[in-house]
C-alpha positions as CSV (number, residue, x, y, z in Angstrom):
1,X,-19.2,-61.3,-78.4
2,X,-20.2,-58.1,-80.1
3,X,-19.5,-57.4,-83.7
4,X,-16.2,-55.4,-84.3
5,X,-14.4,-56.4,-81.0
6,X,-11.4,-58.6,-80.6
7,X,-10.8,-60.8,-77.5
8,X,-7.6,-60.3,-75.5
9,X,-5.7,-63.4,-74.4
10,X,-4.3,-63.8,-70.9
11,X,-0.7,-63.1,-72.1
12,X,-1.7,-59.9,-73.9
13,X,-3.5,-58.7,-70.8
14,X,-0.3,-59.2,-68.7
15,X,1.9,-57.4,-71.2
16,X,-0.6,-54.5,-71.3
17,X,-0.6,-54.2,-67.5
18,X,3.2,-54.2,-67.4
19,X,3.5,-51.4,-69.9
20,X,1.0,-49.3,-68.0
21,X,2.9,-49.8,-64.8
22,X,6.3,-48.9,-66.4
23,X,4.8,-45.7,-67.9
24,X,3.4,-44.7,-64.5
25,X,6.7,-45.3,-62.8
26,X,8.6,-43.4,-65.5
27,X,6.2,-40.4,-65.2
28,X,6.5,-40.3,-61.4
29,X,10.3,-40.5,-61.6
30,X,10.4,-37.7,-64.2
31,X,8.3,-35.4,-62.0
32,X,10.3,-36.1,-58.9
33,X,13.7,-35.7,-60.6
34,X,12.5,-32.5,-62.4
35,X,11.5,-31.0,-59.1
36,X,14.8,-32.0,-57.6
37,X,16.7,-30.3,-60.5
38,X,14.8,-27.1,-60.0
39,X,15.2,-27.2,-56.2
40,X,12.2,-25.3,-54.8
41,X,14.1,-22.6,-53.0
42,X,14.0,-18.8,-53.5
43,X,16.7,-16.4,-52.5
44,X,16.0,-12.8,-51.8
45,X,18.2,-11.1,-53.1
46,X,19.7,-13.6,-55.5
47,X,23.0,-11.7,-55.6
48,X,24.6,-9.5,-52.9
49,X,27.5,-7.0,-53.3
50,X,29.1,-6.2,-49.9
51,X,31.9,-3.8,-49.1
52,X,34.7,-5.6,-47.3
53,X,33.9,-5.5,-43.6
54,X,30.2,-4.6,-44.2
55,X,27.0,-6.4,-43.1
56,X,24.8,-8.6,-45.2
57,X,21.4,-10.3,-44.9
58,X,19.7,-12.7,-47.3
59,X,16.4,-14.7,-47.0
60,X,15.8,-18.2,-48.2
61,X,12.3,-19.6,-48.4
62,X,10.3,-22.5,-49.9
63,X,6.6,-23.3,-50.5
64,X,6.9,-27.2,-50.5
65,X,6.8,-29.7,-47.7
66,X,10.3,-30.6,-46.4
67,X,12.2,-32.4,-43.7
68,X,14.4,-29.5,-42.9
69,X,16.3,-26.6,-44.5
70,X,19.3,-24.4,-43.5
71,X,22.3,-22.3,-44.6
72,X,25.8,-23.7,-45.2
73,X,28.4,-20.9,-44.8
74,X,31.8,-20.4,-43.2
75,X,30.3,-17.3,-41.6
76,X,26.8,-17.0,-40.3
77,X,25.7,-20.6,-41.0
78,X,22.1,-21.4,-40.1
79,X,21.4,-25.0,-38.7
80,X,18.7,-27.2,-40.2
81,X,15.2,-26.1,-39.2
82,X,11.6,-27.0,-40.2
83,X,10.8,-23.4,-40.9
84,X,10.0,-22.3,-44.4
85,X,11.9,-19.0,-44.2
86,X,15.4,-18.7,-42.9
87,X,17.8,-15.7,-43.0
88,X,21.6,-15.7,-43.4
89,X,23.2,-12.7,-41.5
90,X,26.7,-11.5,-41.1
91,X,27.4,-8.2,-39.3
92,X,31.0,-7.9,-40.5
93,X,31.9,-9.9,-43.7
94,X,35.7,-10.3,-44.2
95,X,36.1,-13.6,-45.9
96,X,37.0,-13.0,-49.5
97,X,36.2,-16.4,-50.9
98,X,33.1,-17.2,-48.9
99,X,30.7,-19.9,-50.2
100,X,27.1,-19.7,-49.0
101,X,24.4,-22.3,-49.8
102,X,20.8,-22.6,-48.9
103,X,19.7,-26.3,-48.8
104,X,16.4,-28.3,-48.3
105,X,15.6,-31.9,-47.6
106,X,12.4,-32.7,-49.6
107,X,9.7,-34.7,-47.8
108,X,8.8,-36.8,-50.8
109,X,11.9,-38.0,-52.7
110,X,12.9,-41.2,-54.5
111,X,16.4,-42.4,-54.8
112,X,19.2,-40.0,-53.7
113,X,18.5,-38.6,-50.2
114,X,21.0,-35.7,-50.6
115,X,19.4,-32.3,-50.1
116,X,19.0,-29.9,-53.0
117,X,21.1,-26.7,-52.8
118,X,21.1,-23.1,-54.2
119,X,24.3,-21.1,-54.0
120,X,24.2,-17.4,-53.2
121,X,26.2,-15.1,-55.5
122,X,28.3,-13.0,-53.1
123,X,30.7,-10.3,-54.3
124,X,32.9,-8.6,-51.7
125,X,34.6,-5.4,-53.0
126,X,37.2,-3.0,-51.8
127,X,37.9,0.4,-53.2
128,X,41.5,1.3,-54.0
129,X,43.7,2.8,-51.3
130,X,45.3,5.2,-53.8
131,X,45.4,6.1,-57.5
132,X,48.5,7.8,-58.9
133,X,49.9,8.8,-62.2
134,X,53.6,9.1,-63.3
135,X,55.9,9.1,-66.3
136,X,57.9,6.0,-67.1
137,X,61.7,6.4,-67.3
138,X,61.5,10.1,-67.8
139,X,61.8,13.3,-65.9
140,X,61.5,16.9,-66.8
141,X,60.1,18.6,-70.0
142,X,59.0,16.5,-73.0
143,X,60.1,17.1,-76.6
144,X,57.4,17.8,-79.3
145,X,56.9,14.7,-81.5
146,X,58.6,12.2,-79.3
147,X,56.8,9.3,-77.6
148,X,56.4,9.0,-73.8
149,X,54.7,6.5,-71.5
150,X,52.4,7.4,-68.6
151,X,51.6,4.9,-65.9
152,X,48.5,4.8,-63.6
153,X,48.9,2.8,-60.4
154,X,45.8,1.5,-58.6
155,X,46.6,0.1,-55.2
156,X,44.8,-2.6,-53.2
157,X,41.5,-3.0,-55.1
158,X,39.1,-5.9,-55.4
159,X,37.7,-7.6,-57.3
160,X,39.8,-6.6,-60.3
161,X,37.4,-8.1,-62.9
162,X,35.0,-5.2,-62.1
163,X,37.7,-2.5,-62.4
164,X,37.9,0.0,-65.2
165,X,40.9,2.4,-65.5
166,X,40.2,5.5,-67.6
167,X,42.7,8.0,-69.0
168,X,41.9,11.7,-69.4
169,X,43.5,14.8,-70.8
170,X,41.7,17.7,-69.3
171,X,38.1,16.6,-69.5
172,X,38.6,14.5,-72.7
173,X,38.5,10.7,-72.3
174,X,41.5,9.2,-74.1
175,X,41.4,5.5,-73.3
176,X,40.0,2.9,-70.9
177,X,41.2,-0.5,-69.8
178,X,39.3,-3.5,-68.3
179,X,40.5,-6.7,-66.7
180,X,39.5,-10.4,-67.0
181,X,41.3,-11.6,-63.9
182,X,39.0,-13.7,-61.6
183,X,41.1,-13.0,-58.4
184,X,38.8,-12.2,-55.5
185,X,41.3,-10.7,-53.1
186,X,42.8,-7.2,-53.4
187,X,45.6,-6.6,-56.0
188,X,47.7,-3.7,-57.4
189,X,47.3,-2.8,-61.0
190,X,49.5,-0.7,-63.2
191,X,48.1,0.6,-66.6
192,X,50.2,2.5,-69.1
193,X,49.3,5.0,-71.9
194,X,51.6,6.1,-74.8
195,X,51.4,9.7,-75.8
196,X,53.2,11.8,-78.4
197,X,52.7,15.5,-77.3
198,X,52.8,18.5,-79.6
199,X,53.1,22.3,-78.8
200,X,49.4,22.5,-78.1
201,X,49.9,20.0,-75.2
202,X,52.3,22.3,-73.3
203,X,50.7,22.7,-69.9
204,X,48.1,20.0,-70.5
205,X,47.0,17.9,-67.5
206,X,46.7,14.1,-67.7
207,X,45.0,12.1,-65.0
208,X,43.5,8.6,-64.5
209,X,40.4,7.3,-62.8
210,X,39.7,3.9,-61.2
211,X,36.0,2.9,-61.4
212,X,34.4,-0.3,-59.8
213,X,31.3,-1.1,-61.8
214,X,29.6,-3.8,-59.6
215,X,26.3,-3.9,-61.4
216,X,22.8,-3.1,-60.4
217,X,23.2,-4.7,-57.0
218,X,26.3,-2.7,-56.2
219,X,26.6,0.9,-54.9
220,X,25.1,3.6,-57.2
221,X,26.7,5.5,-58.6
222,X,29.8,3.3,-59.1
223,X,32.7,4.2,-56.8
224,X,35.3,6.3,-58.7
225,X,38.8,7.4,-57.5
226,X,41.0,9.8,-59.4
227,X,44.7,10.5,-59.4
228,X,46.2,14.0,-59.0
229,X,46.6,15.7,-62.4
230,X,50.0,15.4,-64.1
231,X,50.9,18.7,-65.8
232,X,53.4,18.3,-68.6
233,X,55.8,20.8,-70.1
234,X,56.5,20.4,-73.8
235,X,59.6,21.9,-75.5
236,X,59.2,22.7,-79.2
237,X,61.3,24.4,-81.9
238,X,60.7,28.1,-82.8
239,X,58.4,29.2,-85.5
240,X,58.9,32.8,-86.8
241,X,55.8,35.0,-87.2
242,X,55.7,35.6,-90.9
243,X,52.9,38.2,-90.6
244,X,55.2,40.6,-88.7
245,X,58.2,39.9,-90.9
246,X,57.4,40.2,-94.6
247,X,59.6,38.5,-97.2
248,X,60.1,41.8,-99.1
249,X,60.9,45.2,-97.6
250,X,61.3,48.5,-99.6
251,X,63.5,51.2,-98.0
252,X,63.7,54.8,-99.2
253,X,67.2,56.2,-99.3
254,X,67.8,58.3,-96.2
255,X,64.8,56.8,-94.3
256,X,65.8,53.7,-92.3
257,X,63.2,51.0,-91.6
258,X,62.9,48.6,-88.6
259,X,62.4,44.9,-89.1
260,X,60.7,42.9,-86.3
261,X,61.3,39.2,-85.9
262,X,59.1,37.4,-83.4
263,X,59.2,33.7,-82.9
264,X,57.2,31.3,-80.7
265,X,59.1,28.4,-79.1
266,X,59.7,26.7,-75.8
267,X,62.2,27.4,-74.3
268,X,62.0,31.1,-75.4
269,X,64.1,31.3,-78.5
270,X,67.0,33.7,-79.1
271,X,66.9,35.9,-82.2
272,X,69.9,36.7,-84.4
273,X,70.2,38.5,-87.7
274,X,72.5,37.5,-90.6
275,X,73.3,39.8,-93.5
276,X,74.2,38.8,-97.0
277,X,77.8,38.2,-96.0
278,X,76.7,35.8,-93.2
279,X,77.9,38.2,-90.6
280,X,75.8,38.2,-87.4
281,X,74.5,41.6,-86.4
282,X,73.3,40.6,-83.0
283,X,72.2,37.5,-81.3
284,X,70.9,38.9,-77.8
285,X,69.2,43.2,-76.2
286,X,66.5,42.3,-79.2
287,X,63.9,41.2,-82.1
288,X,64.5,44.4,-84.1
289,X,67.0,45.3,-86.9
290,X,67.5,48.8,-88.4
291,X,67.5,48.7,-92.2
292,X,69.4,51.5,-94.1
293,X,70.6,52.1,-97.6
294,X,73.8,50.3,-96.7
295,X,72.0,47.1,-95.7
296,X,72.7,44.2,-98.1
297,X,70.0,42.9,-100.3
298,X,69.5,39.7,-98.4
299,X,68.8,39.6,-94.6
300,X,68.0,36.6,-92.5
301,X,66.3,36.2,-89.1
302,X,67.3,33.2,-87.2
303,X,65.3,31.9,-84.2
304,X,67.0,29.2,-82.1
305,X,66.4,27.2,-78.9
306,X,67.5,23.9,-77.5
307,X,65.0,22.0,-79.6
308,X,65.8,23.5,-83.1
309,X,65.8,26.6,-85.2
310,X,63.8,28.5,-87.8
311,X,65.1,30.9,-90.5
312,X,63.2,33.6,-92.4
313,X,64.7,35.4,-95.3
314,X,64.0,39.1,-96.3
315,X,64.8,40.8,-99.6
316,X,65.7,44.5,-99.1
317,X,65.1,46.9,-101.9
318,X,66.6,50.5,-101.7
319,X,64.5,53.1,-103.5
320,X,65.4,56.7,-104.4
321,X,63.5,59.3,-102.4
322,X,61.8,61.6,-104.9
323,X,59.8,63.4,-102.3
324,X,62.0,66.5,-102.1
325,X,62.0,67.0,-105.9
326,X,58.3,66.6,-106.0
327,X,57.9,69.0,-103.1
328,X,60.1,71.6,-104.8
329,X,58.2,71.3,-108.0
330,X,54.9,71.8,-106.2
331,X,56.3,74.9,-104.4
332,X,57.4,76.4,-107.7
333,X,53.9,75.8,-109.2
334,X,52.3,77.4,-106.1
335,X,54.6,80.4,-106.3
336,X,53.8,80.9,-110.0
337,X,50.1,80.6,-109.4
338,X,50.4,83.1,-106.6
339,X,52.3,85.6,-108.8
340,X,49.7,85.4,-111.5
341,X,47.0,86.0,-109.0
342,X,48.7,89.0,-107.5
343,X,49.4,90.5,-111.0
344,X,45.7,90.2,-112.0
345,X,44.5,91.6,-108.7
346,X,46.8,94.6,-108.9
347,X,45.4,95.5,-112.4
348,X,41.9,95.2,-111.2
349,X,42.5,97.3,-108.1
350,X,44.2,100.1,-110.1
351,X,41.3,100.4,-112.6
352,X,38.7,100.3,-109.8
353,X,40.4,103.2,-108.0
354,X,40.9,105.6,-111.0
355,X,37.4,105.1,-112.4
356,X,36.2,105.1,-116.1
357,X,35.0,108.2,-118.1
358,X,32.9,108.4,-121.3
359,X,33.0,111.4,-123.7
360,X,30.0,110.3,-125.7
361,X,27.1,112.8,-125.8
362,X,29.1,115.2,-123.6
363,X,27.6,118.8,-123.2
364,X,29.5,122.0,-122.3
365,X,28.7,123.3,-118.9
366,X,26.9,126.6,-118.6
367,X,29.1,127.5,-115.7
368,X,32.6,127.0,-116.9
369,X,32.3,125.4,-120.3
370,X,34.2,122.1,-119.5
371,X,32.6,118.8,-120.5
372,X,33.5,116.7,-117.5
373,X,30.0,117.0,-116.0
374,X,28.2,115.4,-118.9
375,X,25.5,118.0,-118.9
376,X,24.7,117.5,-115.2
377,X,24.7,120.1,-112.6
378,X,27.7,119.9,-110.3
379,X,28.1,121.7,-107.0
380,X,31.9,121.2,-107.1
381,X,33.5,124.3,-108.7
382,X,36.1,123.8,-111.5
383,X,38.6,126.4,-112.6
384,X,39.4,126.9,-116.3
385,X,43.1,126.8,-116.9
386,X,44.8,129.2,-119.3
387,X,46.2,127.8,-122.6
388,X,49.7,128.5,-121.5
389,X,49.3,126.2,-118.5
390,X,48.0,123.4,-120.7
391,X,50.9,123.7,-123.1
392,X,53.3,123.8,-120.3
């Protein structure tokens, strides 16, 4: 016996061997059951999306030794074979709740002899026969501010869990609805939308769209089916154009003015005028009212249709027309200035025609002795008058 070692008794050796055997058995069992849980089968593809009545083809293969493998299916079943690659094929798939399994019998297996199986995820879809939109319990024009219900009907579509119904106004997405039903067969679905239209929605077009989003394995892009647009008519009360009808109007005496009252409403509003005595001038031929000096101080325009009415008040102020007086005063001033001008011009003209004479430094003429020539020679003869003629 060497130093530092301990001898094993016979009972200890038996116990040790038993523990080793149990561990080996446990390890082998764990490996075998783990392989069974994983099931060494590969499906390609692992999920298929097939249009109702369409064809489908899926491969199942393994890389381990086996005693046979095959496809279990109500359509296109493949009997057990020793091949390592088998294909499930259906040329026209019409079974909505089809269950398809690929199975394998492992060659080395302890315990349960049942084959391991892998289920194929099969989705069969059908696009809707029709998509339509309508109003619920209502016909004709809508009234501004009131609530209405629209309904979108999607007929004969599957599977509904992949369906999305979208609401649009024009090109604007308003709302969308999805479903949690797990029904595989085609169903009809009705989806509603509450709206409260205003005057800006008059003539707007609402429509709905049914989309089947079947994932990456489904058709791309996702199938979409739209309803015909629903064009709505909205009735709304009139609103008077305050820009064209001021609240204060000044009228010169003798010069009538015309007031214009325009209003926007649906249906087209009728226009009436009310004077201060509440008498109606006209409620037809017209949006205009002639204002004269006899018009009362307060005038009202009333726009009315089947939805409601709007009233706009106008204060009328009569002013004296001073234009003729001012024009007469200006005319008098112009005449006075013209008279002054003519007077001055006449004086100037008279002086210019008669001439000016100076007697300063005058010299008698050697010819006739008068002084009109200023000492200069003059070829014009001048006659000397006798004294008697001068005195006369």
